[in-house]
Backbone as CSV, one residue per row, in Angstrom:
resi,resn,N_x,N_y,N_z,CA_x,CA_y,CA_z,C_x,C_y,C_z
1,MET,19.493,-23.155,-1.410,18.530,-23.140,-2.525,17.634,-21.898,-2.388
2,ALA,17.489,-21.164,-3.464,16.664,-19.962,-3.455,15.189,-20.339,-3.344
3,ILE,14.423,-19.494,-2.671,12.990,-19.723,-2.537,12.282,-19.192,-3.775
4,ASP,11.427,-20.013,-4.365,10.661,-19.612,-5.530,9.405,-18.881,-5.068
5,LEU,9.294,-17.612,-5.393,8.139,-16.818,-4.991,6.935,-17.029,-5.897
6,GLY,7.128,-17.729,-6.998,6.022,-17.990,-7.908,5.582,-16.787,-8.712
7,LEU,6.470,-15.815,-8.910,6.095,-14.580,-9.602,6.671,-14.463,-11.009
8,GLU,7.477,-15.409,-11.397,8.087,-15.357,-12.724,7.017,-15.331,-13.808
9,GLY,7.052,-14.280,-14.647,6.120,-14.171,-15.756,4.740,-13.681,-15.389
10,LYS,4.487,-13.421,-14.103,3.167,-12.930,-13.691,3.002,-11.467,-14.095
11,SER,1.772,-11.063,-14.329,1.492,-9.668,-14.657,1.110,-8.929,-13.389
12,ALA,1.854,-7.865,-13.086,1.628,-7.085,-11.870,1.369,-5.636,-12.241
13,VAL,0.300,-5.082,-11.710,-0.020,-3.673,-11.913,0.225,-2.948,-10.600
14,VAL,1.041,-1.910,-10.643,1.283,-1.084,-9.460,0.745,0.311,-9.756
15,VAL,-0.202,0.745,-8.954,-0.835,2.047,-9.149,-0.260,3.033,-8.150
16,GLY,0.368,4.076,-8.669,1.029,5.067,-7.821,2.494,4.712,-7.656
17,VAL,3.305,5.021,-8.680,4.691,4.532,-8.715,5.721,5.651,-8.573
18,GLY,5.320,6.748,-7.951,6.296,7.783,-7.658,7.287,7.286,-6.622
19,PRO,8.353,8.071,-6.361,9.368,7.643,-5.389,8.734,7.308,-4.035
20,GLY,9.107,6.168,-3.491,8.538,5.745,-2.227,8.006,4.327,-2.320
21,ILE,6.894,4.068,-1.647,6.352,2.715,-1.532,6.006,2.114,-2.889
22,GLY,5.375,2.894,-3.766,4.987,2.365,-5.068,6.180,1.958,-5.904
23,ARG,7.189,2.813,-5.958,8.372,2.513,-6.774,9.128,1.312,-6.212
24,GLU,9.268,1.220,-4.891,9.975,0.091,-4.296,9.193,-1.213,-4.483
25,SER,7.881,-1.153,-4.377,7.060,-2.345,-4.613,7.217,-2.822,-6.042
26,ALA,7.179,-1.898,-6.974,7.347,-2.251,-8.384,8.717,-2.858,-8.635
27,ARG,9.749,-2.283,-8.028,11.113,-2.792,-8.211,11.246,-4.222,-7.698
28,LEU,10.721,-4.483,-6.525,10.841,-5.818,-5.943,10.053,-6.857,-6.739
29,LEU,8.890,-6.472,-7.220,8.111,-7.393,-8.049,8.846,-7.710,-9.344
30,ALA,9.463,-6.689,-9.939,10.222,-6.909,-11.175,11.424,-7.806,-10.916
31,GLU,12.115,-7.597,-9.798,13.260,-8.437,-9.462,12.852,-9.890,-9.252
32,ALA,11.598,-10.090,-8.821,11.105,-11.454,-8.612,10.607,-12.098,-9.898
33,GLY,10.666,-11.356,-11.012,10.324,-11.939,-12.303,8.983,-11.541,-12.877
34,ALA,8.253,-10.659,-12.192,6.954,-10.235,-12.719,7.118,-9.188,-13.812
35,PHE,6.158,-9.157,-14.722,6.052,-8.097,-15.722,5.255,-6.989,-15.059
36,VAL,5.877,-5.834,-14.820,5.259,-4.785,-14.018,4.727,-3.653,-14.897
37,PHE,3.452,-3.370,-14.741,2.826,-2.235,-15.410,2.756,-1.090,-14.404
38,CYS,3.421,0.006,-14.732,3.583,1.134,-13.817,2.556,2.212,-14.149
39,LEU,1.543,2.359,-13.291,0.475,3.322,-13.518,0.617,4.512,-12.588
40,ASP,0.424,5.687,-13.138,0.451,6.894,-12.328,-0.257,7.999,-13.090
41,ILE,-0.825,8.946,-12.372,-1.431,10.097,-13.038,-0.346,11.022,-13.576
42,ASN,0.852,10.885,-13.040,2.008,11.668,-13.455,2.815,10.853,-14.471
43,ALA,2.823,11.304,-15.719,3.506,10.557,-16.776,4.991,10.407,-16.503
44,GLU,5.601,11.430,-15.919,7.033,11.392,-15.630,7.347,10.300,-14.597
45,ALA,6.494,10.185,-13.569,6.707,9.166,-12.541,6.549,7.767,-13.128
46,ALA,5.533,7.582,-13.963,5.313,6.276,-14.579,6.492,5.893,-15.467
47,ARG,6.969,6.834,-16.248,8.090,6.573,-17.155,9.387,6.337,-16.389
48,ALA,9.645,7.140,-15.361,10.893,7.008,-14.603,10.983,5.654,-13.919
49,THR,9.887,5.204,-13.324,9.896,3.901,-12.650,10.044,2.774,-13.661
50,SER,9.306,2.852,-14.736,9.393,1.826,-15.768,10.800,1.753,-16.352
51,ASP,11.388,2.897,-16.655,12.744,2.922,-17.210,13.757,2.329,-16.230
52,ALA,13.592,2.645,-14.948,14.522,2.126,-13.936,14.427,0.614,-13.832
53,LEU,13.228,0.080,-13.896,13.051,-1.374,-13.809,13.649,-2.069,-15.027
54,ASN,13.429,-1.511,-16.191,13.987,-2.102,-17.415,15.507,-2.018,-17.426
55,ALA,16.042,-0.898,-16.957,17.496,-0.736,-16.932,18.158,-1.729,-15.986
56,ALA,17.411,-2.152,-14.952,17.950,-3.098,-13.979,17.752,-4.550,-14.407
57,GLY,17.205,-4.758,-15.600,17.019,-6.115,-16.099,15.626,-6.664,-15.953
58,GLY,14.695,-5.844,-15.454,13.311,-6.283,-15.344,12.536,-6.011,-16.614
59,VAL,11.244,-6.263,-16.547,10.357,-5.985,-17.678,9.206,-5.130,-17.162
60,ALA,9.063,-3.938,-17.723,8.056,-3.008,-17.232,7.554,-2.130,-18.362
61,ALA,6.375,-1.565,-18.151,5.792,-0.642,-19.121,5.013,0.429,-18.367
62,PRO,5.077,1.688,-18.830,4.376,2.778,-18.142,2.981,3.018,-18.723
63,PHE,2.066,3.452,-17.859,0.748,3.882,-18.288,0.348,5.085,-17.448
64,VAL,-0.397,5.996,-18.066,-0.904,7.165,-17.358,-2.404,7.001,-17.177
65,ALA,-2.868,7.149,-15.930,-4.293,6.985,-15.667,-4.711,7.824,-14.480
66,ASP,-5.947,8.310,-14.540,-6.588,8.944,-13.393,-7.478,7.878,-12.767
67,VAL,-7.085,7.383,-11.595,-7.822,6.257,-11.017,-9.189,6.649,-10.475
68,LEU,-9.517,7.942,-10.458,-10.877,8.353,-10.136,-11.792,8.257,-11.352
69,SER,-11.216,7.971,-12.505,-11.993,7.804,-13.733,-12.118,6.324,-14.061
70,ARG,-13.321,5.775,-13.908,-13.505,4.360,-14.246,-13.192,4.115,-15.716
71,LYS,-13.485,5.076,-16.569,-13.201,4.927,-17.995,-11.696,4.736,-18.220
72,ASP,-10.882,5.562,-17.583,-9.426,5.426,-17.701,-8.957,4.056,-17.238
73,VAL,-9.414,3.678,-16.049,-8.976,2.405,-15.467,-9.404,1.242,-16.344
74,ARG,-10.635,1.253,-16.787,-11.158,0.146,-17.598,-10.388,0.011,-18.906
75,GLU,-10.131,1.126,-19.560,-9.434,1.075,-20.848,-8.019,0.526,-20.687
76,ILE,-7.311,0.992,-19.682,-5.930,0.547,-19.490,-5.882,-0.899,-19.026
77,PHE,-6.787,-1.289,-18.144,-6.803,-2.677,-17.684,-7.149,-3.634,-18.816
78,ASP,-8.001,-3.193,-19.731,-8.299,-4.031,-20.901,-7.043,-4.250,-21.739
79,ILE,-6.270,-3.200,-21.935,-5.020,-3.318,-22.699,-4.073,-4.299,-22.017
80,ILE,-3.906,-4.150,-20.702,-2.992,-5.016,-19.954,-3.476,-6.459,-19.967
81,ALA,-4.762,-6.658,-19.710,-5.307,-8.015,-19.662,-5.205,-8.694,-21.026
82,ASP,-5.450,-7.941,-22.082,-5.341,-8.523,-23.427,-3.894,-8.902,-23.730
83,ARG,-2.968,-8.073,-23.310,-1.555,-8.315,-23.587,-1.016,-9.483,-22.774
84,GLN,-1.468,-9.592,-21.513,-0.885,-10.575,-20.592,-1.808,-11.748,-20.274
85,GLY,-3.013,-11.725,-20.834,-3.942,-12.810,-20.538,-4.604,-12.658,-19.178
86,GLY,-4.622,-11.452,-18.663,-5.238,-11.191,-17.372,-4.322,-10.368,-16.489
87,ILE,-4.754,-10.152,-15.266,-3.960,-9.455,-14.261,-3.782,-10.403,-13.086
88,ASP,-2.543,-10.657,-12.706,-2.256,-11.583,-11.605,-2.098,-10.892,-10.265
89,ILE,-1.555,-9.682,-10.295,-1.247,-8.962,-9.061,-1.639,-7.504,-9.236
90,MET,-2.319,-6.978,-8.246,-2.658,-5.561,-8.244,-2.186,-4.946,-6.937
91,VAL,-1.392,-3.900,-7.026,-0.933,-3.160,-5.852,-1.385,-1.715,-6.019
92,ASN,-2.196,-1.233,-5.092,-2.696,0.143,-5.190,-2.157,0.954,-4.021
93,VAL,-1.254,1.866,-4.345,-0.568,2.674,-3.341,-1.199,4.054,-3.200
94,VAL,-2.062,4.428,-4.122,-2.581,5.800,-4.182,-3.365,6.156,-2.921
95,GLY,-3.120,7.330,-2.412,-3.850,7.842,-1.262,-3.295,9.203,-0.866
96,ILE,-4.068,9.938,-0.097,-3.609,11.241,0.386,-3.952,11.374,1.863
97,ALA,-3.173,12.168,2.570,-3.455,12.490,3.963,-3.610,13.994,4.087
98,GLY,-4.203,14.413,5.176,-4.352,15.842,5.417,-4.631,16.073,6.887
99,ALA,-4.014,17.087,7.463,-4.128,17.322,8.903,-5.096,18.457,9.204
100,LYS,-6.242,18.104,9.806,-7.198,19.096,10.306,-7.912,18.493,11.509
101,ARG,-8.177,19.332,12.500,-8.962,18.865,13.634,-10.386,18.536,13.190
102,PHE,-11.037,17.667,13.955,-12.366,17.172,13.587,-13.328,18.301,13.215
103,LEU,-13.420,19.347,14.041,-14.383,20.418,13.791,-13.976,21.343,12.653
104,ASP,-12.753,21.228,12.183,-12.297,22.055,11.068,-12.473,21.376,9.715
105,VAL,-12.786,20.084,9.724,-12.966,19.354,8.463,-14.291,19.763,7.831
106,ASN,-14.244,20.216,6.582,-15.479,20.592,5.892,-15.897,19.494,4.917
107,ASP,-17.025,19.692,4.259,-17.559,18.671,3.364,-16.617,18.376,2.205
108,GLU,-15.946,19.423,1.705,-15.023,19.216,0.593,-13.810,18.394,1.039
109,ASP,-13.298,18.675,2.229,-12.191,17.883,2.766,-12.585,16.415,2.867
110,TRP,-13.752,16.187,3.423,-14.234,14.809,3.623,-14.373,14.086,2.284
111,ALA,-15.006,14.756,1.321,-15.223,14.136,0.018,-13.898,13.819,-0.671
112,ARG,-12.936,14.712,-0.566,-11.627,14.495,-1.205,-10.924,13.291,-0.596
113,GLN,-10.964,13.183,0.729,-10.330,12.046,1.382,-11.019,10.736,0.997
114,MET,-12.333,10.739,0.946,-13.058,9.523,0.574,-12.787,9.142,-0.878
115,ASP,-12.702,10.141,-1.734,-12.398,9.877,-3.146,-11.022,9.236,-3.311
116,MET,-10.017,9.868,-2.725,-8.639,9.455,-2.983,-8.197,8.244,-2.173
117,ASN,-8.848,7.989,-1.051,-8.420,6.878,-0.205,-9.358,5.676,-0.239
118,LEU,-10.581,5.867,-0.731,-11.532,4.756,-0.729,-12.202,4.541,-2.077
119,ARG,-12.779,5.609,-2.661,-13.522,5.404,-3.910,-12.625,4.913,-5.034
120,GLN,-11.446,5.497,-5.182,-10.576,5.045,-6.270,-10.079,3.621,-6.017
121,GLN,-9.892,3.239,-4.742,-9.508,1.857,-4.442,-10.636,0.901,-4.846
122,PHE,-11.873,1.318,-4.629,-13.023,0.520,-5.047,-13.034,0.335,-6.563
123,ILE,-12.841,1.418,-7.300,-12.843,1.332,-8.769,-11.748,0.388,-9.245
124,VAL,-10.538,0.592,-8.745,-9.404,-0.228,-9.177,-9.612,-1.690,-8.802
125,ALA,-10.063,-1.945,-7.578,-10.260,-3.329,-7.136,-11.359,-4.018,-7.934
126,GLN,-12.450,-3.321,-8.177,-13.554,-3.942,-8.913,-13.147,-4.278,-10.345
127,GLU,-12.479,-3.351,-11.008,-12.038,-3.626,-12.368,-10.975,-4.732,-12.391
128,THR,-10.202,-4.843,-11.313,-9.219,-5.925,-11.225,-9.899,-7.274,-11.063
129,VAL,-10.876,-7.351,-10.162,-11.565,-8.624,-9.913,-12.232,-9.127,-11.189
130,PHE,-12.824,-8.235,-11.967,-13.420,-8.649,-13.244,-12.401,-9.403,-14.106
131,ARG,-11.140,-8.977,-14.033,-10.103,-9.555,-14.893,-9.325,-10.687,-14.225
132,MET,-9.600,-10.929,-12.941,-8.988,-12.070,-12.248,-9.922,-13.282,-12.198
133,GLN,-11.196,-13.059,-12.486,-12.160,-14.156,-12.401,-11.774,-15.278,-13.359
134,GLY,-11.844,-16.504,-12.849,-11.483,-17.656,-13.651,-9.998,-17.953,-13.653
135,LYS,-9.217,-17.085,-12.997,-7.769,-17.237,-13.003,-7.163,-17.087,-11.607
136,GLY,-7.758,-16.216,-10.805,-7.220,-15.937,-9.487,-6.185,-14.832,-9.507
137,GLY,-5.737,-14.442,-8.321,-4.732,-13.394,-8.237,-4.682,-12.791,-6.848
138,SER,-3.831,-11.795,-6.694,-3.624,-11.153,-5.403,-3.798,-9.642,-5.536
139,ILE,-4.686,-9.092,-4.713,-4.914,-7.649,-4.654,-4.353,-7.147,-3.333
140,ILE,-3.533,-6.107,-3.402,-2.897,-5.558,-2.207,-3.167,-4.061,-2.163
141,MET,-3.790,-3.620,-1.088,-4.119,-2.217,-0.900,-3.236,-1.638,0.201
142,ILE,-2.808,-0.408,0.030,-1.997,0.241,1.052,-2.903,1.066,1.962
143,GLY,-2.900,0.702,3.239,-3.724,1.387,4.222,-2.880,2.253,5.133
144,THR,-3.208,2.244,6.416,-2.471,3.016,7.419,-2.843,2.481,8.792
145,ILE,-1.938,2.657,9.752,-2.275,2.251,11.115,-3.382,3.130,11.684
146,ASN,-3.617,4.313,11.094,-4.702,5.180,11.569,-6.072,4.568,11.336
147,ALA,-6.138,3.500,10.555,-7.413,2.826,10.321,-7.786,1.894,11.459
148,VAL,-6.833,1.555,12.324,-7.107,0.586,13.379,-6.929,1.196,14.773
149,ARG,-6.766,2.503,14.823,-6.660,3.216,16.097,-7.256,4.604,15.884
150,SER,-7.265,5.422,16.910,-7.764,6.784,16.732,-6.881,7.522,15.732
151,SER,-7.471,8.549,15.112,-6.756,9.264,14.064,-6.842,10.771,14.294
152,PRO,-6.250,11.262,15.404,-6.332,12.699,15.701,-5.764,13.545,14.569
153,SER,-6.493,14.566,14.199,-6.164,15.520,13.138,-6.274,14.916,11.741
154,GLN,-6.682,13.635,11.649,-6.819,12.987,10.339,-8.068,12.113,10.310
155,VAL,-9.177,12.681,10.769,-10.386,11.873,10.939,-10.883,11.286,9.620
156,ALA,-10.901,12.081,8.550,-11.410,11.584,7.275,-10.463,10.548,6.668
157,TYR,-9.189,10.787,6.801,-8.168,9.847,6.312,-8.301,8.500,7.010
158,GLY,-8.363,8.524,8.343,-8.487,7.281,9.090,-9.781,6.560,8.783
159,ALA,-10.879,7.303,8.658,-12.170,6.682,8.371,-12.184,6.024,6.987
160,ALA,-11.598,6.699,6.005,-11.552,6.132,4.656,-10.704,4.868,4.618
161,LYS,-9.576,4.891,5.296,-8.704,3.723,5.301,-9.321,2.570,6.099
162,ALA,-10.126,2.878,7.118,-10.859,1.830,7.826,-11.857,1.166,6.882
163,GLY,-12.485,1.967,6.036,-13.384,1.406,5.030,-12.650,0.505,4.064
164,LEU,-11.396,0.834,3.788,-10.574,0.011,2.902,-10.393,-1.399,3.475
165,ILE,-10.181,-1.484,4.779,-10.024,-2.789,5.418,-11.293,-3.610,5.271
166,SER,-12.446,-2.987,5.490,-13.718,-3.693,5.337,-13.919,-4.165,3.904
167,MET,-13.583,-3.306,2.952,-13.737,-3.684,1.553,-12.844,-4.860,1.194
168,ALA,-11.618,-4.862,1.667,-10.689,-5.958,1.386,-11.227,-7.270,1.934
169,ARG,-11.795,-7.233,3.126,-12.354,-8.445,3.722,-13.540,-8.956,2.916
170,THR,-14.361,-8.037,2.440,-15.522,-8.442,1.640,-15.090,-9.083,0.327
171,ILE,-14.117,-8.479,-0.333,-13.593,-9.065,-1.576,-13.037,-10.454,-1.301
172,ALA,-12.302,-10.595,-0.203,-11.699,-11.882,0.143,-12.763,-12.963,0.331
173,VAL,-13.863,-12.616,0.966,-14.925,-13.594,1.224,-15.715,-13.905,-0.052
174,GLU,-16.108,-12.856,-0.782,-16.954,-13.063,-1.958,-16.209,-13.742,-3.103
175,HIS,-14.884,-13.563,-3.176,-14.144,-14.068,-4.336,-13.033,-15.051,-3.975
176,GLY,-13.007,-15.489,-2.723,-12.014,-16.480,-2.332,-12.163,-17.787,-3.102
177,GLY,-13.402,-18.148,-3.410,-13.641,-19.370,-4.172,-13.098,-19.320,-5.583
178,GLU,-12.783,-18.119,-6.035,-12.192,-17.940,-7.363,-10.680,-17.773,-7.281
179,LYS,-10.119,-18.088,-6.117,-8.677,-17.997,-5.874,-8.159,-16.568,-5.974
180,ILE,-9.039,-15.621,-5.632,-8.635,-14.218,-5.573,-8.403,-13.860,-4.110
181,ARG,-7.205,-13.408,-3.809,-6.864,-12.974,-2.457,-6.819,-11.447,-2.404
182,CYS,-7.213,-10.897,-1.254,-7.178,-9.445,-1.105,-6.733,-9.111,0.314
183,ASN,-5.690,-8.313,0.435,-5.116,-7.949,1.722,-4.728,-6.477,1.751
184,VAL,-4.518,-5.975,2.969,-4.121,-4.585,3.172,-2.783,-4.551,3.910
185,VAL,-1.885,-3.706,3.444,-0.641,-3.420,4.168,-0.791,-2.029,4.779
186,SER,-0.675,-1.949,6.096,-0.860,-0.676,6.793,0.448,-0.202,7.413
187,PRO,1.103,0.763,6.785,2.362,1.299,7.332,2.107,2.261,8.484
188,GLY,3.158,2.460,9.278,3.200,3.605,10.168,3.873,4.743,9.417
189,VAL,4.581,5.602,10.130,5.327,6.660,9.452,6.489,6.020,8.701
190,THR,6.529,6.254,7.400,7.501,5.602,6.531,8.354,6.651,5.828
191,LEU,9.650,6.390,5.774,10.576,7.360,5.179,10.464,7.359,3.653
192,THR,9.552,8.157,3.175,9.433,8.438,1.746,9.929,9.867,1.531
193,PRO,10.172,10.273,0.284,10.613,11.661,0.059,9.683,12.703,0.669
194,ARG,8.367,12.466,0.619,7.426,13.435,1.183,7.597,13.551,2.697
195,ILE,7.726,12.410,3.363,7.881,12.421,4.819,9.235,13.010,5.215
196,GLU,10.273,12.693,4.452,11.590,13.255,4.753,11.574,14.773,4.632
197,ASN,10.870,15.279,3.625,10.751,16.737,3.489,10.014,17.341,4.691
198,TYR,8.996,16.632,5.163,8.245,17.097,6.331,9.160,17.185,7.552
199,PHE,9.935,16.145,7.793,10.827,16.154,8.950,11.909,17.221,8.815
200,ASP,12.373,17.459,7.592,13.361,18.510,7.380,12.794,19.876,7.779
201,ARG,11.510,20.098,7.481,10.873,21.371,7.813,10.569,21.489,9.299
202,MET,10.049,20.391,9.881,9.551,20.434,11.252,10.603,20.068,12.291
203,GLY,11.579,19.261,11.886,12.624,18.863,12.812,12.149,18.008,13.970
204,ASN,11.110,17.204,13.761,10.527,16.443,14.863,10.583,14.927,14.661
205,ALA,11.517,14.453,13.859,11.606,13.017,13.605,11.821,12.224,14.889
206,GLU,12.589,12.786,15.826,12.869,12.074,17.074,11.609,11.864,17.900
207,ASP,10.663,12.781,17.808,9.401,12.622,18.535,8.666,11.369,18.073
208,PHE,8.723,11.106,16.779,8.062,9.915,16.241,8.838,8.655,16.604
209,ARG,10.139,8.716,16.476,10.954,7.534,16.799,10.743,7.098,18.244
210,ALA,10.541,8.055,19.124,10.385,7.748,20.548,9.116,6.947,20.822
211,MET,8.146,7.014,19.928,6.884,6.296,20.129,6.876,4.912,19.498
212,ILE,7.936,4.570,18.779,7.979,3.314,18.029,8.845,2.304,18.771
213,PRO,8.298,1.144,19.134,9.079,0.157,19.887,10.413,-0.213,19.245
214,LEU,10.485,-0.298,17.941,11.749,-0.625,17.293,12.712,0.555,17.255
215,GLY,12.219,1.718,17.642,13.103,2.870,17.789,13.519,3.544,16.501
216,ARG,12.807,3.278,15.414,13.172,3.898,14.141,11.948,3.973,13.251
217,LEU,12.045,4.778,12.212,10.981,4.872,11.221,11.134,3.765,10.186
218,GLY,10.019,3.349,9.630,10.062,2.337,8.584,10.555,2.914,7.275
219,THR,10.887,2.042,6.344,11.343,2.468,5.020,10.390,1.960,3.944
220,ALA,10.436,2.628,2.806,9.600,2.207,1.687,9.959,0.793,1.234
221,VAL,11.235,0.430,1.330,11.651,-0.916,0.953,10.972,-1.955,1.841
222,GLU,10.853,-1.663,3.137,10.221,-2.607,4.049,8.743,-2.800,3.726
223,ILE,8.068,-1.729,3.359,6.668,-1.869,2.949,6.601,-2.667,1.653
224,GLY,7.529,-2.378,0.737,7.583,-3.120,-0.522,7.805,-4.608,-0.309
225,LYS,8.619,-4.973,0.665,8.853,-6.394,0.951,7.590,-7.068,1.466
226,THR,6.793,-6.340,2.242,5.524,-6.895,2.721,4.563,-7.079,1.552
227,VAL,4.552,-6.121,0.645,3.765,-6.250,-0.584,4.212,-7.471,-1.378
228,LEU,5.512,-7.627,-1.532,6.059,-8.766,-2.273,5.605,-10.084,-1.655
229,TYR,5.663,-10.177,-0.338,5.204,-11.387,0.354,3.748,-11.690,0.014
230,LEU,2.872,-10.692,0.115,1.453,-10.917,-0.136,1.167,-11.245,-1.597
231,ALA,1.999,-10.745,-2.493,1.825,-11.050,-3.917,2.278,-12.460,-4.255
232,SER,3.169,-13.015,-3.441,3.849,-14.262,-3.776,3.108,-15.499,-3.290
233,ASP,3.630,-16.648,-3.706,3.078,-17.923,-3.257,3.312,-18.165,-1.773
234,LEU,4.241,-17.413,-1.157,4.461,-17.558,0.278,3.202,-17.218,1.070
235,ALA,2.356,-16.379,0.491,1.124,-15.952,1.160,-0.103,-16.586,0.516
236,SER,0.048,-17.765,-0.039,-1.050,-18.392,-0.787,-2.274,-18.702,0.070
237,ASN,-2.115,-18.745,1.394,-3.244,-19.012,2.279,-3.594,-17.796,3.132
238,VAL,-3.180,-16.610,2.681,-3.429,-15.373,3.426,-4.379,-14.493,2.625
239,THR,-5.538,-14.201,3.194,-6.485,-13.314,2.516,-7.390,-12.640,3.543
240,GLY,-7.839,-11.448,3.201,-8.704,-10.680,4.083,-8.003,-10.124,5.296
241,GLN,-6.687,-10.043,5.257,-5.906,-9.636,6.420,-5.343,-8.222,6.259
242,THR,-5.066,-7.609,7.397,-4.375,-6.327,7.434,-3.057,-6.529,8.164
243,ILE,-1.966,-6.325,7.456,-0.641,-6.474,8.058,-0.124,-5.093,8.439
244,LEU,0.117,-4.917,9.740,0.617,-3.639,10.237,2.139,-3.655,10.184
245,CYS,2.681,-2.848,9.301,4.133,-2.785,9.117,4.589,-1.430,9.660
246,ASP,4.689,-1.339,10.999,4.831,-0.040,11.646,5.848,0.000,12.777
247,GLY,6.698,-1.026,12.871,7.682,-1.054,13.941,7.078,-1.221,15.322
248,GLY,5.803,-1.607,15.385,5.115,-1.788,16.657,4.414,-0.553,17.180
249,TRP,4.397,0.520,16.381,3.820,1.781,16.855,2.354,1.606,17.258
250,SER,1.587,0.865,16.473,0.142,0.755,16.726,-0.185,0.021,18.014
251,ILE,0.770,-0.726,18.574,0.495,-1.454,19.809,1.111,-0.772,21.021
252,ASN,1.751,0.360,20.820,2.451,1.029,21.911,1.525,1.996,22.626
253,TYR,1.487,1.889,23.939,0.720,2.827,24.751,1.659,3.953,25.175
254,PRO,1.255,5.207,25.034,2.186,6.327,25.261,2.480,6.585,26.740
255,LEU,3.127,5.607,27.377,3.592,5.802,28.749,4.859,6.658,28.757
256,PRO,5.280,7.137,29.913,6.571,7.829,29.972,7.689,6.896,29.520
257,SER,8.802,7.472,29.168,9.937,6.677,28.715,10.270,5.583,29.719
258,LEU,10.529,4.384,29.209,10.887,3.272,30.090,12.146,3.575,30.881
259,GLN,13.031,4.408,30.325,14.262,4.758,31.019,13.974,5.578,32.285
260,ALA,12.800,6.214,32.321,12.466,7.044,33.475,11.839,6.237,34.610
261,LEU,11.497,4.980,34.357,10.883,4.145,35.377,11.956,3.570,36.309
262,PRO,11.582,3.239,37.537,12.566,2.651,38.466,13.033,1.295,37.965
263,PRO,14.237,0.877,38.343,14.745,-0.417,37.904,13.840,-1.548,38.361
264,ALA,13.754,-2.584,37.540,12.945,-3.740,37.907,13.633,-4.493,39.036
265,THR,12.817,-5.085,39.923,13.344,-5.885,41.023,12.848,-7.311,40.883
266,PRO,13.646,-8.271,41.312,13.210,-9.685,41.190,11.942,-9.927,41.993
267,THR,11.098,-10.789,41.490,9.882,-11.177,42.204,10.088,-12.550,42.812
268,ALA,9.337,-12.819,43.840,9.488,-14.101,44.549,8.995,-15.242,43.677
């Protein structure tokens, strides 16, 4: 017997639907029966994802929005809420990273990271909660393992994503009584087109794999499946949590390779 995820006919908004985590999350939600609204600042990305979902038998519609503009977000969310009677699921994938040492980060770098990784998540989440009140729903934010450990060369990125975790917990506490759940999915290094291009240039994918207990990089589909779980009735009692979907990287201490250690001997 198939498991009912409780998503049939639900309205799901996915923000940031270019190739990678956003597109895979949208696809899985559509396959589970949700009506998916595909939002992106890039009209081509929004249209391509929406068209792909519809061609596969799902139901989707594209929208173009700048999530740093509350006016844009409010107008589009009003359209969606009026059409669907509210918003049931919100997935916000938007974010940027940037590599600079702590002393090289300037005020503009810091502000950009806070805008794209925290402020826009605040705008989207707040406008979502307004439209979930009286009905409930699930908000899912995409974080990073850098929010729960040191973040060398990415201090502003890690700090902004750490703020995201705090915000999710606050939403969960303040609005749990309204049946609104809010959680964060924090990936490690995930094979998206951007990351694959990076490895093609740098040739250092093996260096990352060596630090991951599962011995491989994660995939966008795997992050999407975690999103699907949190959106579904399977996670009906899960809120205010951060799920680390990183192959165990965040719990690994960088000791020398286990193969280099002497063989284990039986203990008395």
